[in-house]
C-alpha positions in Angstrom: 2.8 -11.9 -7.3 3.1 -12.3 -3.6 1.0 -10.2 -1.3 2.7 -9.1 1.9 0.4 -7.8 4.6 1.6 -5.2 7.1 -0.7 -4.0 9.7 -0.9 -1.9 12.9 -1.4 -3.8 16.1 -4.9 -2.4 16.6 -6.8 -1.9 13.4 -10.0 0.0 13.7 -13.4 -1.3 12.6 -13.4 1.0 9.6 -10.3 -0.6 8.1 -8.3 1.6 5.7 -6.0 -0.2 3.3 -2.9 1.1 1.5 -1.9 -0.8 -1.7 1.8 -0.7 -2.6 2.8 -2.1 -6.0 5.2 -1.8 -8.9 3.4 -0.2 -11.9 4.0 -3.1 -14.3 1.3 -5.0 -12.4 -1.2 -2.1 -12.3 -4.0 -3.9 -14.1 -3.9 -6.8 -11.6 -3.6 -4.4 -8.7 -6.5 -2.4 -10.0 -8.7 -5.5 -9.9 -7.6 -6.1 -6.3 -8.3 -2.5 -5.5 -11.8 -2.7 -7.0 -12.7 -5.8 -5.0 -11.3 -4.5 -1.7 -12.8 -1.0 -2.2 -16.3 -2.5 -2.1 -15.8 -3.2 1.7 -12.9 -1.1 2.8 -11.5 2.4 2.2 -8.5 1.8 -0.1 -5.6 4.0 -1.0 -4.0 3.4 -4.4 -1.8 6.1 -6.0 -3.6 6.0 -9.3 -7.0 6.7 -7.6 -5.7 9.2 -5.0 -3.2 11.4 -6.9 -4.3 14.7 -8.5 -2.5 17.2 -10.7 0.1 19.1 -8.8 0.3 16.6 -6.0 3.7 15.7 -4.6 4.1 12.0 -4.9 6.2 11.3 -1.8 4.0 13.5 0.4 0.7 11.9 -0.9 2.2 8.4 -0.4 3.4 9.2 3.1 0.0 10.6 4.0 -1.7 7.5 2.6 0.5 5.2 4.6 0.0 7.2 7.8 -3.8 7.1 7.3 -4.1 3.4 7.0 -4.3 0.4 9.3 -3.3 -2.2 6.8 -0.8 -2.2 3.9 -0.8 -4.7 1.1 2.5 -4.9 -0.7 2.1 -6.7 -4.0 5.6 -8.0 -4.4 7.0 -9.0 -7.8 10.6 -9.4 -9.0 10.3 -5.8 -10.3 9.0 -4.6 -6.9 11.8 -6.2 -5.1 14.5 -4.3 -7.0 12.6 -1.0 -7.0 14.1 1.4 -4.5 10.9 3.4 -4.2 8.8 0.3 -3.6 11.2 -1.1 -1.0 11.3 2.3 0.8 7.5 2.2 1.1 7.7 -1.2 2.8 10.5 -0.2 5.1 8.6 2.9 6.0 5.6 0.8 7.1 7.6 -1.5 9.3 10.3 0.7 10.7 8.9 4.2 11.2 5.2 3.4 11.7 5.7 0.3 13.8 3.5 -2.0 11.6 3.6 -5.8 12.1 5.0 -7.8 9.2 3.1 -10.9 7.8 3.8 -12.6 4.5 1.4 -15.0 2.8 
C-alpha cells in the first residue's frame, strides 16, 4: 500500500485528516486511523457515517473540512472509480497540493 498525501497550502495548527482508501484494506487503514486519531482529528467513512447518511455528501463534507488527505493507494484503489474521484476532487476542485511517498 502506498500512502499519497494531499494537503492544502496552509494547514492549520489543529490539523484535520481525511483518510481515503479501498475497503479491502480496511483493517490496515483502521490501524492507521487509530494511531493518527491520537494526535489529529481524523475522518474515516466507517467512523463518521451514520444511518440514513448520504455517502457522497458525507465524503464531500469530510474532504472540505480537512487540511490533509491520506490516500491509501492499492491496485484495487487505482481501478476504483469512486476512490479515484475522491483523489481528483482533492486536487482539482479544492486546490490541494499533491505529494507521493
